[in-house]
C-alpha positions in Angstrom: 7.6 -47.4 30.8 10.1 -44.4 31.5 13.7 -45.1 30.5 17.5 -43.5 31.4 20.8 -44.1 30.2 21.8 -44.0 33.8 19.9 -45.2 37.2 21.1 -44.4 40.2 20.0 -45.8 43.6 20.8 -43.8 46.6 20.2 -39.8 46.8 23.2 -39.0 49.0 26.1 -37.2 48.3 27.6 -40.4 46.3 24.4 -40.5 44.4 23.8 -37.1 43.5 27.2 -36.2 42.6 27.5 -39.4 40.3 24.3 -38.5 39.0 25.3 -34.7 38.2 28.3 -36.1 36.5 26.6 -38.1 34.2 23.9 -35.8 33.3 26.5 -33.1 32.4 28.1 -35.8 30.0 24.8 -36.0 28.2 23.3 -39.2 29.8 19.5 -39.2 30.7 19.6 -39.6 34.6 17.0 -41.3 37.0 17.8 -41.3 40.8 15.8 -43.5 42.8 15.7 -43.9 47.0 13.6 -45.0 49.5 14.3 -41.8 51.5 16.8 -39.0 52.3 20.4 -40.6 53.0 23.4 -39.3 55.0 23.4 -35.8 53.9 20.1 -35.3 56.4 22.3 -36.7 59.3 25.5 -35.4 59.0 27.0 -31.9 59.8 27.1 -30.5 56.1 30.8 -30.6 55.7 33.0 -32.0 53.4 35.3 -34.2 55.7 38.4 -35.3 53.8 40.7 -37.2 55.5 40.7 -35.8 58.9 42.4 -38.1 60.6 44.7 -37.6 63.7 48.0 -37.7 62.3 47.4 -35.4 59.4 48.1 -31.6 59.6 45.9 -31.2 56.5 43.5 -32.8 54.3 46.1 -33.5 51.7 48.6 -34.7 54.1 45.8 -37.3 55.2 45.1 -38.4 51.8 48.6 -39.4 51.3 48.7 -40.9 54.5 45.7 -43.2 53.6 46.4 -43.8 50.3 49.3 -45.7 51.6 47.2 -48.2 52.9 46.6 -51.0 50.3 42.9 -51.5 49.3 42.0 -47.8 50.9 39.7 -46.1 48.4 42.2 -42.8 48.4 44.9 -45.5 47.2 42.7 -45.2 43.8 41.0 -41.8 44.3 43.5 -39.6 45.8 44.6 -37.9 42.8 41.1 -37.0 41.8 40.2 -35.2 45.1 41.2 -32.0 44.5 39.6 -31.8 40.9 36.9 -33.4 42.3 36.3 -30.4 44.9 37.0 -27.6 42.4 34.2 -29.5 40.3 31.7 -29.5 43.0 32.0 -25.9 44.4 30.2 -24.0 41.6 27.4 -26.6 41.9 27.0 -26.0 45.7 27.7 -22.1 45.2 24.8 -22.0 42.4 22.3 -23.6 45.3 23.3 -20.8 47.7 25.7 -23.3 49.6 29.6 -21.6 49.8 32.3 -23.5 51.1 35.6 -22.4 52.9 38.7 -24.5 52.8 40.6 -26.8 50.9 43.0 -29.7 50.9 45.8 -27.3 52.0 43.7 -25.7 54.6 45.3 -26.9 58.2 43.2 -29.4 60.0 41.6 -27.6 62.9 39.7 -28.6 66.3 36.2 -27.0 65.9 33.7 -27.1 68.6 30.5 -29.1 68.7 26.9 -29.0 69.8 27.7 -31.8 72.4 30.7 -29.7 73.8 33.2 -31.6 72.3 35.7 -31.1 69.1 36.1 -32.5 65.8 38.9 -31.7 62.9 37.7 -29.9 60.1 39.3 -28.0 57.2 36.5 -27.6 54.4 32.9 -26.3 56.1 30.2 -24.2 54.6 30.5 -20.6 55.0 28.2 -20.5 58.0 30.3 -22.9 59.9 33.4 -21.4 58.4 34.5 -18.9 61.4 35.2 -21.8 63.4 38.5 -22.6 61.6 40.4 -19.6 62.5 43.0 -20.4 64.9 42.1 -18.6 68.5 43.8 -15.5 69.2 45.2 -14.6 72.7 42.5 -13.6 74.8 39.5 -14.5 72.3 36.6 -15.2 74.0 33.9 -17.7 72.6 30.1 -17.0 73.3 27.7 -19.9 73.4 24.4 -18.5 72.1 21.2 -20.6 72.8 17.3 -20.3 72.1 15.0 -20.0 75.0 12.9 -23.3 74.8 15.2 -25.1 72.3 16.2 -28.3 73.4 18.5 -29.5 71.1 21.0 -27.0 72.0 22.1 -26.5 75.9 24.6 -23.3 76.2 25.5 -24.1 79.5 26.4 -27.6 79.0 28.0 -26.7 75.9 30.0 -23.9 77.8 31.0 -26.3 80.5 32.4 -29.1 78.6 34.3 -26.7 76.1 35.9 -24.9 79.0 37.8 -28.0 79.8 41.3 -28.0 78.3 41.4 -31.5 77.6 38.4 -31.1 75.0 41.0 -28.8 72.8 43.7 -32.0 73.2 46.0 -29.3 74.8 46.0 -27.3 71.7 45.0 -23.9 70.4 41.7 -22.9 72.1 39.5 -19.8 73.3 40.4 -17.9 76.4 37.0 -18.3 78.0 33.8 -19.9 76.7 30.6 -18.0 78.1 27.0 -19.1 77.7 23.8 -17.0 77.2 20.3 -17.6 75.8 17.9 -15.3 74.0 14.2 -15.6 73.7 13.1 -15.2 69.7 9.7 -13.7 68.9 6.9 -15.7 68.9 8.6 -19.0 70.4 8.0 -18.6 74.1 4.9 -20.8 73.5 6.1 -23.2 71.7 6.8 -26.7 72.7 8.9 -29.6 71.4 10.4 -26.7 68.9 12.8 -28.0 66.5 15.5 -26.8 64.3 13.6 -27.1 61.1 10.7 -24.6 62.3 13.4 -22.3 63.5 15.4 -22.3 60.5 12.2 -21.8 58.3 11.1 -18.5 60.3 14.6 -17.1 59.6 14.0 -17.3 56.3 10.9 -14.7 56.5 12.9 -11.2 56.2 10.7 -9.7 58.8 11.0 -12.1 61.7 14.7 -12.7 60.9 15.4 -8.7 61.4 13.9 -8.8 64.8 15.3 -12.1 65.8 18.5 -11.0 65.0 18.5 -7.8 66.9 17.4 -9.8 69.9 20.6 -12.1 69.8 22.7 -9.3 69.2 21.5 -7.7 72.4 21.9 -10.7 74.3 25.4 -11.3 73.1 26.4 -7.7 74.0 25.1 -8.3 77.6 27.9 -10.8 78.0 31.2 -9.6 79.5 33.9 -8.6 77.1 34.0 -7.8 73.6 34.5 -9.3 70.3 35.3 -12.9 69.6 33.3 -15.4 68.0 29.4 -16.3 68.7 28.2 -20.1 68.5 24.6 -20.5 67.1 22.5 -23.7 66.7 22.3 -24.3 62.8 19.3 -22.7 62.3 20.1 -19.6 60.0 17.5 -20.3 57.3 17.2 -23.1 54.6 16.2 -21.5 51.4 17.8 -17.9 52.5 20.9 -19.2 54.4 23.2 -16.7 52.8 20.9 -13.6 53.4 20.4 -14.7 56.9 24.1 -15.4 57.2 25.0 -12.3 56.1 22.7 -10.2 58.1 23.9 -12.3 61.1 27.7 -11.3 60.3 26.8 -7.7 59.8 24.7 -7.0 63.0 26.1 -9.5 65.8 29.0 -8.1 67.7 31.0 -11.3 67.6 32.1 -13.3 64.6 29.0 -16.2 64.3 29.3 -19.6 63.3 26.9 -22.1 63.4 26.9 -25.8 65.2 25.4 -28.8 63.4 22.7 -30.3 65.8 21.1 -33.7 65.8 19.5 -35.2 62.8 17.3 -33.9 60.8 20.6 -31.5 60.0 19.7 -28.3 58.6 23.0 -27.8 57.0 22.9 -31.4 55.4 19.5 -30.4 54.1 21.3 -27.2 52.6 23.8 -29.5 50.9 21.3 -31.8 49.5 19.0 -28.9 48.3 21.9 -27.8 46.5 22.9 -31.0 44.7 19.3 -32.0 43.9 19.0 -28.6 42.2 22.2 -29.2 40.1 21.2 -32.2 39.1 17.4 -30.9 38.0 19.3 -28.2 36.1 21.6 -30.9 34.5 18.5 -32.7 33.3 18.3 -35.3 35.7 15.2 -36.6 37.6 14.9 -37.4 41.4 12.4 -39.7 42.8 12.5 -40.6 46.5 10.1 -42.6 48.7 9.6 -46.0 47.6 12.2 -49.3 47.9 14.0 -50.7 45.1 12.3 -54.5 44.9 14.9 -55.8 42.4 17.2 -55.2 39.5 16.3 -57.0 36.4 19.0 -58.2 33.8 19.3 -60.4 30.7 22.2 -62.1 31.6 24.7 -59.6 30.2 23.8 -56.2 31.6 21.4 -54.7 33.5 17.8 -54.1 31.8 15.8 -52.2 34.3 15.2 -51.3 37.8 11.9 -51.9 39.6 10.6 -50.2 42.9 7.6 -50.3 44.6 4.7 -47.7 44.1 1.2 -47.2 45.3 -0.8 -50.6 44.4 1.9 -51.3 41.7 5.2 -51.5 40.8 7.3 -48.8 39.1 10.0 -49.7 36.2 12.7 -47.8 34.8 14.7 -49.4 31.6 17.9 -48.5 31.7 21.5 -50.1 30.7 23.7 -48.8 33.5 23.1 -48.5 37.2 25.0 -47.1 40.3 24.8 -48.4 43.7 25.1 -45.3 45.8 23.2 -46.8 48.8 25.7 -46.3 51.4 26.3 -48.9 54.0 24.5 -51.0 56.6 23.3 -48.1 58.7 21.4 -46.7 55.9 20.0 -50.1 55.1 21.8 -50.4 51.6 23.2 -54.0 52.8 21.4 -56.4 54.9 22.4 -59.7 55.8 21.6 -62.8 53.5 20.3 -66.0 54.2 24.0 -67.5 54.0 25.6 -66.7 57.5 28.3 -64.2 57.4 27.4 -62.7 54.0 25.9 -59.5 52.7 23.8 -58.4 50.0 22.0 -55.5 48.6 18.6 -54.9 50.4 16.6 -56.0 47.3 16.3 -58.8 45.0 20.0 -58.8 43.2 21.7 -60.7 40.8 25.0 -60.1 42.9 26.3 -61.6 46.0 29.4 -61.3 47.8 32.3 -63.6 47.1 34.1 -63.4 50.4 32.6 -63.6 53.5 32.9 -61.8 56.8 32.2 -63.3 60.5 29.7 -61.2 63.0 28.6 -57.9 61.9 31.0 -56.0 60.0 31.2 -52.3 60.1 30.3 -50.3 56.9 34.0 -49.7 55.9 35.1 -53.1 56.2 31.7 -54.2 54.2 32.8 -52.1 51.4 36.0 -53.3 51.5 35.3 -57.2 51.2 32.7 -57.0 48.6 33.7 -59.3 45.4 31.0 -59.8 42.9 30.3 -63.0 41.7 28.7 -63.4 38.4 25.4 -64.8 38.3 24.5 -65.6 34.6 27.1 -63.0 33.6 26.0 -60.0 35.9 27.5 -56.9 34.6 30.4 -55.3 36.4 31.8 -52.0 36.2 33.8 -50.7 33.2 36.5 -49.1 35.5 37.3 -52.5 36.7 37.8 -51.0 40.3 34.7 -52.6 42.1 36.0 -56.0 42.0 38.9 -55.4 44.1 37.8 -52.5 46.4 34.4 -52.3 46.9 33.6 -49.5 44.1 35.0 -46.5 45.6 33.1 -44.9 42.5 29.8 -45.6 44.6 30.6 -45.7 48.1 32.9 -42.7 48.6 32.0 -39.6 46.9 31.5 -40.4 43.5 34.1 -38.2 42.2 34.1 -37.0 38.6 36.7 -38.7 36.4 37.7 -41.4 39.2 36.7 -44.1 36.6 37.8 -44.0 33.0 35.4 -43.1 30.8 32.7 -45.5 29.2 30.4 -45.6 26.1 31.3 -42.0 25.2 30.6 -40.4 28.5 33.8 -38.7 29.3 34.5 -38.1 32.8 30.9 -39.5 34.0 31.4 -41.7 37.1 27.6 -43.1 36.7 28.4 -43.9 33.3 31.0 -46.3 34.2 30.0 -47.5 37.7 28.2 -50.5 36.7 28.1 -50.8 32.8 29.2 -53.6 30.7 32.1 -53.2 28.5 31.7 -51.5 25.3 31.4 -54.8 23.3 28.8 -55.9 25.6 30.4 -58.3 27.3 31.1 -58.5 31.3 34.0 -58.2 33.0 34.6 -60.8 36.2 37.4 -61.0 38.5 
């Protein structure tokens, strides 16, 4: 039977960052998940407190930290250090990020013709962060036959002043389409297939040359060009560099509908960082139950082909996300919510109706059934464990069991004296 010092349930941003922090602290870490998480749904950026009233992420953190019970009230001081910690891991996986907590929040255009506030984006999207100069154009370059990106519709929407909330915007938004080699006869063309083709150097060179000619045919010069987020997966850095060098306008990617190619790059970089640190990742089966001895977690059991798979452990991180990702489900008691497996925990406070993911995280209070373990950081019983529901920033919790700086070691471990803490 395999064993680990820490088992992490969930392979999203929270779970993988917690697992990396634990592995770097010397723990043997095993990540279990039923499938890929929000990394494959989201745009691949690091969204930090991009609320409408804030001018920068740091300002947003300060505003949200003033709300009683908000996770930033507990973690706000750790975010800057966390960003500095995670950047080298992502860069080692070929995913560079631009921006920081003091970068002004900017409205960046989206592939549905809207805008969203952002300040920290992957390098492939970062050209959208700069304010628009007077007279600067934006070219929306689509791919012929690719139905997830309609340049005419995007351009028509982004040409409306109200989309930019009356603020800084491009002087003109112009659509153009380009036929890329070998794709004309393809039906149901998806982003993943195009991204994989861009990983091939020969195909990439021909495709970028065709894009350059199409963009050059648009009236005007310079400016920026928005492309669907398909510029490679494994070789994204090389594809982006080639596009920046050859295209006649500064390129940036627009994230698309799932599966998100930028999100897949982010996941791949985090997974590679965990493996380099000695951790393991196992994806594909549901968690059936969490075993305990009345004082602490002893094992996590998941389904497997014609059998069960058990990992012995003394520490557990729940990073399953919220209701949308299937991490929580309604229990037999009306109005209460529980993990989506056989668990020794249940929520103390109840909600009525169908709570949002955020409200569910806030109201969770763990009640002991036979002295089930609770986190040594002491935060979970009050707020819904920001260690696992937010981005699992390192050093967010106090060290436990000699694993200094490890969120994973503190997110669900009994106290050092073996006695659980319940509030």
